[in-house]
C-alpha positions in Angstrom: 27.4 -67.9 -70.9 28.3 -67.4 -67.3 26.0 -67.0 -64.3 26.5 -64.0 -62.0 24.8 -65.8 -59.2 22.9 -62.8 -57.9 19.4 -64.3 -58.0 20.2 -66.8 -55.3 21.9 -64.3 -53.0 20.2 -63.5 -49.7 20.9 -59.8 -50.2 18.1 -57.3 -50.3 16.9 -56.8 -53.9 17.9 -53.4 -55.4 14.4 -52.4 -56.1 13.8 -52.1 -52.3 15.8 -48.9 -51.9 14.3 -47.0 -54.8 12.7 -43.9 -53.2 12.1 -40.3 -54.2 14.8 -39.3 -51.7 17.5 -40.9 -53.9 16.7 -38.3 -56.5 16.1 -35.2 -54.3 19.2 -35.7 -52.2 21.3 -35.8 -55.4 19.3 -34.1 -58.1 21.7 -34.7 -61.0 23.0 -37.5 -63.2 24.9 -37.9 -66.4 21.7 -39.3 -68.0 18.1 -38.9 -67.2 15.7 -41.4 -68.8 12.1 -40.3 -69.0 9.8 -43.3 -69.3 9.7 -46.6 -67.4 8.3 -48.9 -70.1 10.4 -51.8 -71.4 12.5 -49.7 -73.8 13.4 -47.1 -71.2 14.1 -49.8 -68.7 16.3 -51.7 -71.2 18.3 -48.6 -71.9 18.7 -47.9 -68.2 20.0 -51.5 -67.6 22.5 -51.2 -70.5 23.9 -47.8 -69.3 24.1 -48.9 -65.7 26.2 -51.9 -66.9 28.6 -49.4 -68.6 29.1 -47.5 -65.3 27.1 -44.4 -66.4 25.5 -42.4 -63.7 21.9 -42.8 -64.8 18.5 -42.0 -63.4 15.1 -43.1 -64.7 11.7 -41.6 -63.8 8.3 -43.1 -64.7 5.2 -41.0 -64.1 3.0 -44.0 -63.2 4.1 -47.5 -62.3 6.9 -49.2 -64.1 5.7 -51.0 -67.2 2.1 -49.7 -66.8 1.6 -47.9 -70.1 2.1 -49.3 -73.6 4.3 -52.0 -72.4 1.5 -53.4 -70.2 -0.9 -53.7 -73.2 1.1 -56.2 -75.3 0.0 -59.4 -76.9 2.4 -61.3 -74.6 4.5 -62.5 -77.5 8.2 -62.3 -78.4 8.0 -62.8 -82.1 10.1 -62.6 -85.2 7.6 -60.5 -87.0 6.6 -62.7 -89.9 4.1 -60.2 -91.2 6.8 -57.5 -91.4 8.2 -59.4 -94.4 5.3 -58.1 -96.4 6.3 -54.5 -95.4 9.8 -55.2 -96.7 11.3 -54.7 -93.2 13.9 -57.4 -93.6 16.3 -55.7 -91.1 13.7 -55.7 -88.4 12.6 -59.3 -89.1 16.2 -60.5 -88.9 16.8 -58.6 -85.6 13.5 -59.7 -84.2 14.2 -63.4 -84.9 17.7 -63.1 -83.4 16.3 -61.4 -80.3 13.5 -63.9 -80.0 16.0 -66.8 -80.0 18.3 -65.0 -77.6 15.5 -64.2 -75.1 14.4 -67.9 -75.0 17.9 -68.5 -73.6 18.5 -65.3 -71.6 15.0 -65.1 -69.9 13.8 -68.8 -70.0 11.6 -68.2 -66.9 9.3 -65.8 -68.8 10.1 -66.4 -72.5 9.3 -69.8 -73.9 8.8 -71.3 -77.4 5.2 -70.9 -78.6 3.7 -73.3 -81.1 1.7 -71.1 -83.5 -0.9 -72.4 -86.1 -2.2 -70.5 -89.1 -5.6 -71.8 -90.4 -5.7 -71.3 -94.2 -8.9 -71.3 -96.2 -7.7 -70.7 -99.8 -4.7 -71.7 -102.0 -3.9 -68.9 -104.3 -5.6 -65.8 -102.8 -3.6 -62.7 -102.3 -0.9 -63.4 -104.9 -1.9 -60.4 -106.9 -2.5 -58.0 -104.0 0.6 -58.9 -102.1 3.0 -57.1 -104.4 0.9 -53.9 -104.2 0.8 -54.1 -100.4 4.6 -54.5 -100.4 5.2 -51.6 -102.8 2.6 -49.1 -101.6 2.0 -50.1 -97.9 -1.7 -49.5 -98.5 -4.0 -52.3 -97.8 -6.8 -51.6 -100.3 -9.5 -54.2 -100.7 -9.0 -57.0 -98.3 -7.8 -60.2 -99.9 -7.1 -63.2 -97.7 -3.6 -64.6 -97.9 -3.7 -68.1 -99.3 -1.5 -71.2 -98.8 1.0 -70.3 -101.5 1.7 -66.9 -100.2 1.9 -68.1 -96.5 4.2 -70.9 -97.5 6.5 -68.5 -99.3 6.5 -66.2 -96.2 7.3 -69.1 -93.8 10.2 -70.4 -96.0 11.7 -66.9 -95.9 11.0 -66.7 -92.2 12.8 -70.0 -91.6 15.7 -68.5 -93.6 16.0 -65.6 -91.2 15.8 -68.1 -88.3 18.5 -70.4 -89.5 21.3 -69.0 -87.2 21.3 -70.2 -83.6 18.1 -72.2 -84.1 16.0 -72.0 -80.9 12.7 -73.2 -82.5 11.8 -75.8 -85.1 11.1 -75.1 -88.7 7.5 -74.6 -90.0 5.3 -77.5 -91.3 2.3 -77.5 -93.6 -0.7 -79.9 -93.2 -3.8 -80.5 -95.4 -7.3 -80.4 -94.2 -7.6 -84.0 -92.9 -4.4 -83.9 -90.8 -5.2 -80.4 -89.6 -8.7 -81.4 -88.3 -7.2 -84.5 -86.7 -5.0 -82.3 -84.6 -7.5 -79.5 -84.0 -11.0 -81.1 -84.5 -12.9 -77.9 -83.5 -11.4 -75.9 -86.3 -13.7 -74.6 -89.0 -14.2 -77.6 -91.3 -13.9 -75.5 -94.4 -10.2 -75.0 -93.9 -7.9 -76.3 -96.6 -4.6 -76.3 -94.8 -2.8 -75.3 -91.6 0.7 -74.0 -91.2 2.5 -74.4 -87.9 5.6 -72.6 -86.8 7.2 -71.4 -83.6 7.6 -67.9 -82.1 7.8 -67.3 -78.3 5.4 -66.6 -75.5 6.1 -63.9 -72.9 3.6 -64.9 -70.2 4.5 -62.2 -67.6 5.7 -59.0 -69.5 5.5 -56.7 -66.4 7.5 -59.1 -64.3 10.1 -59.5 -67.1 10.4 -55.7 -67.2 11.0 -55.6 -63.4 13.8 -58.2 -63.8 15.5 -56.0 -66.5 15.2 -53.0 -64.2 16.5 -54.9 -61.2 19.5 -56.0 -63.3 20.4 -52.4 -64.0 20.0 -51.3 -60.4 22.1 -54.1 -59.1 24.8 -53.5 -61.7 24.9 -49.7 -61.2 24.7 -49.5 -57.4 24.6 -45.8 -56.2 25.0 -44.6 -59.8 21.8 -46.2 -61.0 18.4 -44.8 -59.6 14.9 -45.6 -60.8 11.7 -44.2 -59.3 8.1 -44.6 -60.3 5.3 -42.1 -59.9 7.7 -39.2 -60.8 6.8 -37.2 -63.9 8.8 -34.8 -66.1 6.6 -31.7 -66.3 8.9 -29.0 -67.7 12.3 -27.5 -68.2 14.1 -25.3 -65.6 17.5 -23.6 -65.8 18.9 -26.1 -68.3 17.5 -29.1 -66.4 14.2 -31.0 -66.1 11.5 -30.1 -63.6 10.2 -33.3 -62.0 7.0 -33.8 -60.0 6.5 -36.4 -57.3 3.0 -37.7 -57.7 3.0 -39.0 -54.2 3.2 -35.6 -52.7 2.7 -33.2 -55.6 6.1 -31.6 -54.8 8.3 -30.4 -57.7 12.1 -30.2 -58.0 14.7 -29.5 -60.6 17.0 -32.3 -61.9 20.1 -31.7 -63.9 21.5 -34.2 -66.5 24.1 -34.0 -69.3 21.7 -35.8 -71.5 18.0 -36.6 -71.4 16.6 -39.7 -73.1 12.9 -39.4 -73.9 11.5 -43.0 -73.9 7.9 -42.0 -73.3 6.6 -44.3 -76.0 3.3 -43.0 -77.5 3.6 -39.9 -75.3 7.0 -38.9 -76.6 5.6 -35.7 -78.3 3.7 -34.8 -75.1 6.9 -35.1 -73.1 8.9 -33.1 -75.6 6.3 -30.3 -75.4 6.5 -30.3 -71.7 10.3 -29.8 -72.0 9.8 -26.9 -74.5 10.1 -28.6 -77.9 7.1 -29.0 -80.2 7.5 -32.3 -82.0 5.2 -34.5 -84.1 7.1 -37.8 -84.2 4.4 -40.2 -83.1 1.3 -41.6 -84.7 0.4 -44.5 -82.5 -2.5 -46.9 -83.0 -4.7 -48.6 -80.4 -4.6 -52.3 -79.9 -7.2 -54.0 -77.7 -7.5 -57.5 -76.2 -10.0 -59.5 -74.2 -9.3 -62.4 -71.9 -11.9 -65.2 -71.8 -12.7 -67.8 -69.2 -14.0 -70.4 -71.7 -12.8 -74.0 -71.0 -14.2 -75.2 -74.3 -12.2 -72.7 -76.4 -9.1 -73.3 -74.2 -9.2 -77.0 -74.9 -9.8 -76.4 -78.6 -6.6 -74.4 -79.0 -4.6 -77.5 -77.9 -2.1 -75.3 -76.1 -1.1 -73.4 -79.2 -1.7 -69.9 -80.5 -4.0 -69.4 -83.5 -2.5 -66.6 -85.6 -4.4 -65.6 -88.7 -5.8 -63.0 -91.0 -9.4 -61.9 -90.4 -11.8 -60.8 -93.1 -10.6 -57.2 -93.0 -7.0 -58.2 -93.6 -6.0 -57.6 -90.0 -3.7 -60.2 -88.4 -5.3 -61.4 -85.2 -4.7 -64.1 -82.6 -6.4 -66.6 -80.2 -3.9 -67.4 -77.5 -4.2 -69.8 -74.5 -2.5 -68.2 -71.5 -2.7 -68.8 -67.7 -5.7 -71.0 -68.0 -7.6 -68.4 -70.0 -7.8 -67.5 -73.7 -6.6 -64.1 -74.8 -8.1 -62.7 -78.1 -6.7 -59.7 -80.0 -5.8 -57.4 -81.5 -7.1 -54.3 -83.2 -5.1 -51.6 -85.0 -7.0 -48.3 -84.8 -5.6 -44.7 -85.0 -5.6 -43.2 -81.5 -4.9 -40.0 -79.6 -2.3 -40.6 -76.8 -3.8 -37.8 -74.8 -6.9 -39.9 -74.3 -7.1 -43.1 -72.3 -7.2 -46.2 -74.5 -10.3 -48.4 -73.9 -11.5 -51.7 -75.4 -14.9 -50.8 -76.9 -18.0 -52.9 -77.4 -17.4 -52.7 -81.2 -14.0 -54.3 -80.7 -15.5 -57.0 -78.6 -17.9 -57.8 -81.4 -15.0 -57.9 -83.7 -13.2 -60.4 -81.5 -16.3 -62.7 -81.2 -16.6 -62.6 -85.0 -13.0 -63.7 -85.5 -13.4 -66.6 -83.0 -16.5 -67.7 -85.0 -14.4 -67.6 -88.2 -12.0 -70.2 -86.8 -14.1 -72.1 -84.2 -17.7 -71.7 -85.5 -19.3 -74.2 -83.1 -17.8 -72.9 -79.9 -20.1 -70.3 -78.2 -18.7 -67.2 -76.6 -20.4 -64.4 -74.9 -19.6 -61.3 -72.8 -20.2 -63.0 -69.5 -17.0 -65.0 -70.2 -14.8 -61.9 -70.5 -12.8 -61.7 -67.3 -10.5 -58.9 -68.3 -10.1 -56.5 -71.2 -7.3 -54.1 -71.9 -6.1 -51.6 -74.5 -2.9 -49.7 -75.2 -1.4 -47.4 -77.8 1.5 -48.6 -79.8 4.5 -46.3 -79.9 4.5 -46.0 -83.7 5.8 -43.1 -85.8 3.5 -40.7 -87.7 2.2 -42.5 -90.8 0.1 -40.1 -92.9 -2.3 -42.1 -95.0 -0.4 -45.4 -94.6 -2.8 -48.1 -93.3 -2.2 -48.7 -89.6 -1.3 -52.3 -90.2 1.5 -51.3 -92.5 3.1 -48.7 -90.2 6.7 -49.6 -89.5 7.4 -51.3 -86.2 11.1 -50.4 -86.5 12.6 -47.7 -84.3 14.8 -44.6 -84.7 16.6 -42.1 -82.4 16.2 -38.4 -82.9 18.6 -35.9 -81.2 17.6 -32.3 -80.3 18.5 -29.5 -77.9 16.1 -26.9 -76.4 17.0 -24.4 -73.7 20.2 -26.2 -72.8 18.5 -29.6 -72.5 20.1 -32.1 -74.8 17.6 -34.8 -75.7 17.5 -38.1 -77.5 13.9 -39.1 -78.4 13.1 -42.7 -79.1 10.5 -43.2 -81.9 9.0 -46.7 -82.2 10.2 -49.9 -80.6 8.5 -53.1 -79.5 8.8 -55.8 -76.9 10.7 -58.3 -79.0 13.7 -56.0 -79.7 14.0 -54.3 -76.3 17.5 -55.6 -75.6 18.9 -54.7 -78.9 17.1 -51.3 -78.9 18.5 -50.6 -75.4 22.0 -51.4 -76.5 21.7 -49.2 -79.6 20.2 -46.3 -77.7 22.9 -46.7 -75.1 25.6 -46.6 -77.8 24.2 -43.2 -78.9 24.4 -42.0 -75.3 27.9 -43.3 -74.8 29.1 -41.6 -78.0 27.8 -38.2 -76.8 29.3 -38.7 -73.3 32.6 -39.8 -74.9 32.4 -42.9 -72.8 33.6 -46.4 -73.8 31.3 -49.5 -73.8 32.4 -51.9 -71.1 30.2 -54.9 -72.1 27.5 -56.2 -74.3 24.3 -57.8 -73.1 23.7 -60.3 -76.0 24.7 -63.2 -73.8 23.9 -61.8 -70.4 21.0 -63.6 -68.5 18.1 -61.5 -67.4 17.0 -61.4 -63.8 15.6 -64.7 -62.6 16.7 -66.4 -65.8 20.2 -66.5 -64.5 20.8 -70.1 -63.4 17.3 -71.1 -64.3 17.1 -74.9 -64.4 16.4 -76.2 -68.0 16.2 -79.9 -67.4 14.4 -82.1 -64.9 17.7 -83.0 -63.3 18.7 -79.3 -63.0 15.2 -78.6 -61.6 15.5 -81.2 -58.9 19.0 -80.0 -58.0 17.7 -76.4 -57.7 14.8 -77.6 -55.4 17.2 -79.5 -53.2 19.4 -76.4 -52.9 16.5 -74.3 -51.8 14.5 -76.0 -49.0 12.0 -74.2 -46.9 8.7 -74.9 -48.7 7.0 -77.9 -50.1 8.1 -79.1 -53.5 4.9 -78.1 -55.3 5.0 -74.6 -53.8 8.7 -74.2 -54.7 7.9 -75.1 -58.3 5.1 -72.6 -58.4 7.5 -69.9 -57.1 10.2 -70.9 -59.6 7.7 -70.6 -62.4 6.6 -67.2 -61.3 9.9 -65.5 -60.4 12.6 -67.7 -61.9 15.7 -68.1 -59.7 14.7 -64.9 -57.8 12.3 -67.3 -56.1 15.2 -68.3 -53.8 14.9 -65.0 -52.0 11.2 -65.5 -51.4 11.6 -69.1 -50.3 14.1 -67.8 -47.6 11.5 -65.3 -46.4 8.8 -68.0 -46.3 11.1 -70.3 -44.3 11.6 -67.6 -41.8 8.1 -66.2 -41.5 5.8 -69.1 -42.6 2.9 -68.3 -44.9 -0.8 -68.5 -45.2 -2.8 -68.8 -48.5 -5.2 -66.1 -49.2 -8.8 -67.1 -48.7 -9.9 -65.4 -51.9 -7.0 -66.5 -54.1 -5.3 -69.5 -52.5 -2.4 -69.8 -55.0 -1.0 -66.6 -53.5 0.0 -66.2 -49.8 0.3 -63.4 -47.3 4.1 -63.7 -47.1 4.4 -63.7 -50.8 2.4 -60.5 -51.2 4.1 -58.8 -48.4 7.5 -59.6 -49.9 6.4 -58.2 -53.3 5.0 -55.0 -51.6 8.2 -54.5 -49.6 10.8 -55.3 -52.3 9.2 -54.3 -55.7 8.5 -50.5 -55.5 4.8 -51.0 -54.9 3.1 -47.7 -54.4 -0.6 -48.4 -55.1 -2.8 -51.5 -54.8 -3.0 -51.5 -58.6 0.7 -52.1 -58.9 0.4 -55.3 -57.0 -2.9 -56.6 -58.4 -2.3 -55.7 -62.1 1.4 -55.9 -62.6 3.3 -57.8 -59.8 0.7 -60.7 -59.9 -1.7 -62.3 -62.4 -4.8 -61.6 -60.3 -6.3 -59.0 -62.6 -5.3 -60.6 -65.9 -6.9 -64.0 -65.0 -10.1 -62.4 -63.8 -9.8 -62.9 -60.1 -9.6 -59.3 -58.9 -13.1 -59.2 -57.5 -14.1 -57.2 -54.4 -13.0 -60.0 -52.0 -9.6 -60.3 -53.5 -9.0 -56.5 -53.4 -10.0 -56.3 -49.8 -7.9 -59.2 -48.7 -4.8 -58.2 -50.6 -5.1 -54.6 -49.2 -5.4 -55.9 -45.7 -2.3 -58.0 -46.1 0.0 -55.3 -47.5 -1.4 -52.2 -45.7 1.0 -52.6 -42.7 4.0 -53.1 -45.0 3.2 -50.0 -47.1 2.2 -47.9 -44.1 -1.4 -47.4 -45.1 -3.9 -46.4 -42.4 -7.5 -47.5 -42.6 -8.5 -44.5 -44.7 -5.7 -45.0 -47.2 -6.5 -48.7 -47.4 -10.1 -48.1 -48.2 -9.2 -45.4 -50.8 -6.8 -47.8 -52.6 -9.5 -50.5 -52.8 -12.1 -48.2 -54.0 -9.8 -46.5 -56.6 -8.7 -49.8 -58.0 -12.2 -51.2 -58.1 -13.4 -48.3 -60.2 -10.4 -48.5 -62.4 -10.9 -52.2 -63.1 -14.6 -51.8 -63.8 -14.3 -48.8 -66.1 -11.1 -49.6 -67.9 -10.9 -53.3 -67.8 -14.5 -54.5 -67.6 -14.1 -56.2 -64.2 -17.5 -55.3 -62.7 -17.0 -57.8 -59.8 -14.3 -55.6 -58.4 -17.0 -53.1 -57.3 -18.9 -55.7 -55.3 -22.7 -55.9 -55.4 -23.5 -52.3 -54.5 -22.0 -50.3 -57.4 -22.3 -50.5 -61.1 -20.2 -49.2 -63.9 -20.2 -49.3 -67.7 -17.0 -51.3 -68.5 -16.6 -49.7 -72.0 -17.3 -46.1 -71.3 -17.3 -45.7 -67.5 -19.4 -43.7 -65.1 -18.1 -41.3 -62.4 -15.1 -40.5 -64.5 -14.2 -37.7 -62.0 -13.3 -40.4 -59.5 -10.6 -41.6 -61.9 -9.0 -38.3 -62.3 -7.0 -38.8 -59.1 -5.9 -42.2 -60.2 -2.3 -42.5 -61.3 -3.1 -44.5 -64.4 -4.9 -41.4 -65.7 -1.8 -39.4 -64.9 0.2 -41.8 -67.0 -1.9 -40.7 -70.0 -1.3 -37.0 -69.8 1.4 -34.4 -69.3 0.7 -31.5 -67.0 
């Protein structure tokens, strides 16, 4: 594996120059990708590396839809074995192992423990689930069935081993390691998958790679929506101004995720490919529960047969997830019933650890981009992907159906191959061994880390390590900016500084305050996006983004309402306003918010 060296360069990052003018001044490309989630972005990167003239538009912020509502895991899909999806499991395991190497700044091995309460349960039901993909009466998977699955999982993981094999322990040894576990357990099984602790930032790195590789022939703009077809091209709308313009492309790639059918209908084709399900999560500030996890994910089957997780992350504990049929035309919300479900599953594993709603610092929900599934139970809907070609009114389209975070690189390469075949263009290079963004040159050992720190002076050692952890080797660019300008910690969130936030606002296509608070930083996810933080962050970045006092106040208010109504962060509103975090009040205020626009096609 070779290093391109670009993360350490002092050059201006490619994301900086992405503006609507780059599309309107040259409203054509060989390929137009609609959808800036991880799969659209991955395809964009791959095509740019092949020298294809490619443009990408995203109707909200990059990675703000389904890709922002993930379980923060890169996993081999052990439960897909039960569905018989062996190809997907093999690909997922290979991609998991590769990403630990290609994106080590954001993807790291994750120790995962399965608490097991029976020995033989599920042996009779498992074959029926495998054959029919219908769940039927819930029957907990016992030790024998889980052991068999993990042996097979290890078999798929045998090549290029990046994580250890699984191990089984009895009750006594299990409770010695995790003393707060339910004492009625009989066994635990521990294996490794991978954590993806900053999915939105990883997506930005993938996007930046494509922009830097493609130069003038690679353009990507957020807050631009495909709203129709016009004269053999696509009609685009700039949500900043409301202006519309036609864009011509030899081929359109519809990577809209759960909204693929809605996008196709806007382009003139009535499709019914998608049948997504809603998955919700909550984030808890519960030190007792955090300590009880011992730094590992608890991954297990709840009483209804749903696979769920308790996951320590960023000093908090994330709990998820549900699997409920959902309408992509409606915003996905984490309901109070789902919260009750999460509390019940915590009590199943850690019965003596109290949890309550006051400890929820963030909640989020998204719709998985799954295919239509008829009467198949949501948990058994295939997580694999397929590519569907079509042509309507002169617009040749490839629609992506399915896909998940773990396989984004392989999916992007396969979709790119389909595009290249239609363009009659050769493939120049593969991405299987190409580092991603700030993972290029990322120090793996203590010695390498010390060498990297010595090569990038300008901030104190502890601060440099924090930046390296947040941005990988792209931190070198930020360190240079800090060395020139100095920095001052925020009063409301001292682990971030004014220079750091200004740098992100200036160089990472930030349009709204939500882009910065929810996706460029961890402020919202960790429950720190209260009224004081929103006000201070807005004050810091307003001059960079050209906001006057009215726009600054509008951004703060809009994000505060969004956080309260969609994510349960009532503190974002301050002391003078109230909102129901599950159902919301004043919904009309949200109609002008771009996150709403991300959930509908005009």
